[in-house]
N, C-alpha and C positions, 0 to 999 in steps of 0.2 A: 261206612261204620259198621257194615256187616249184622251178623242176626244177633240180635239183643233183646232183653227183657221188655216188654210193652207196658209194663206197670208204670205209672207216672210217680216220681219223686214227690211232687208237690201236685196234687189233684187240683187245687184250687188255680194254680198256674197254667197247667195244662187246660184246664176247663177254660181259661180266658182265649188261649189260643185256639183251642177247637171253635168255640163261639165266634172269634173273630175270624174264621177261615183259615187260619195259617196251618192246621193240620187236620188231617183228614181221619185219621185214627191213629189210637195210641202208638206209641213207637217210631214215628214218621218225624215227628217235630223238629227233633236235633240234625237229623239227616237234610231237611229242607233248609235249616237255618244256616248250615254250613255251604249248602249249594246256591243259597241268595246271595251270601256274604262273596263267594267265589264269583259269581255272575257280575256283581258290582265292583268288584276289582278292591273290595274292603279287605284288611288283613283277616287271617282265618280265626276264629274265637277258639279261645283257650278253654277247654273242657276237663274240668277235675272231678273225680267222683270217688265216693266211698261208700260201703254197705247202705248207708241210709241218707246219705247226701248228695246232692250233684251242684256242681258251680259252673256257670256259662259266662265267659269274661269277655267282652268286646272290645279289643284293643284300637286306640285312634291310628289312622295313618299317618306314618312318620312326615311326610310331608305337610300335612294339616298341623302338626304339633309344632313343626317349624314356623309357619304361618303365626299361630299363636304365642309362639315365644318371641317372636319379631315384634309384635303389638299392631295396632291399628295404625294403616298409612304406611306401613312398612313391607307390606305382602308383597308388593311388586319385586323389592331387591330380594328378598327371600327367594321367591319364584326363581328369579334368575340364578342365584346361588345352588338349586336343587336341579336345574335344568342342564342335563347331561350334554356333553359334546357327543354327537353320535358320528362314527365315521361313515363313508359312503356305503361300504358292505353291509354295515349294520343297518342304516337306514333302508337299503334295498329288503333285507329280511325283515325288519319291521313292518314295512308296506305288506308282505306277503303271508303274516301270520294272522290266522283266522281262527280264534278258540284256541282248543290246546292241541298241539301238534306234536308229532313224534321227530326224532332227529332225521331219519329216513323222509318222512313228509316235507320238514323244511329243507333239506338238501334237495328234494325233487321240485320242491316250489321255486327253488333259486336256480334251478338248472346247474347244480354242482355234483361232483361225483369223486371229488376228493376230499375223504373224511377228515384229512388232518386240516387241510385249508379253511374246511367248514368250523372245525371245531378251534382253530388259534384265532381266526380272523373275524368270524361270526359269531358264534355261540358263547366263547369265553368272553368275548370282550362284551356282549350285550350284556351278559350275566353280571360282569364287574362295573358295567355302568348302572345297574340296576333297572334296565328298560326290560329285560326278560327275565322269567324266573321258572324255577323248575316246578313240575306238579308234585315230585317226590324228593324234597330236598335233602331227607335224611338218606336216600340212596341214588347217589349221582348215577350209577353205574346200573341201575334197575332196568330190566327190558320193559318194562312199562313206563319208564321216564317219559313225561311229555314236556312242552314249554309251553308258556303263555305270555302275553303282554305284562306288564306291571301298570299299576296306576301311571308310574311316571312315564312309560311307555306311551300309553295309551293320550297322556296329555302332550308328549312331544309330538305324537302323530296329529292331534288335532290342531296343533300350533302350525303344522305345516301344510294344512288343507286350506 
């Protein structure tokens, strides 16, 4: 988020977060909310603000919405539909992803030196399957780009254990 004003938009809500221990000081709450959502593997909150208003919207995980749409008793069928068919190369990569990792870190963990092979057979396949995501999706070529497991990737790994 970077440097920003530390005056709360809504002091009553900010005070509730402060008393609940969710913020330590004014100006850190939004950063912590984003960090907790990322750590939990939930979609990133949507932040909108104007000079005197701020909205923080928490979207549902798409897999959760699929289960809800399917109705009770049909969740196993929906889960099978959203479970990706992972190739052996992608499986090997998923087992080595820890937190957020750069392309170089992932290639090193896999013992790969050929960037094209990694891009085509590992990274792009995992991104297309929805088991891996970019930390900077708006800038795929960013030097700061890292990759992490998606909730679907974590679920797939959990089922393999």
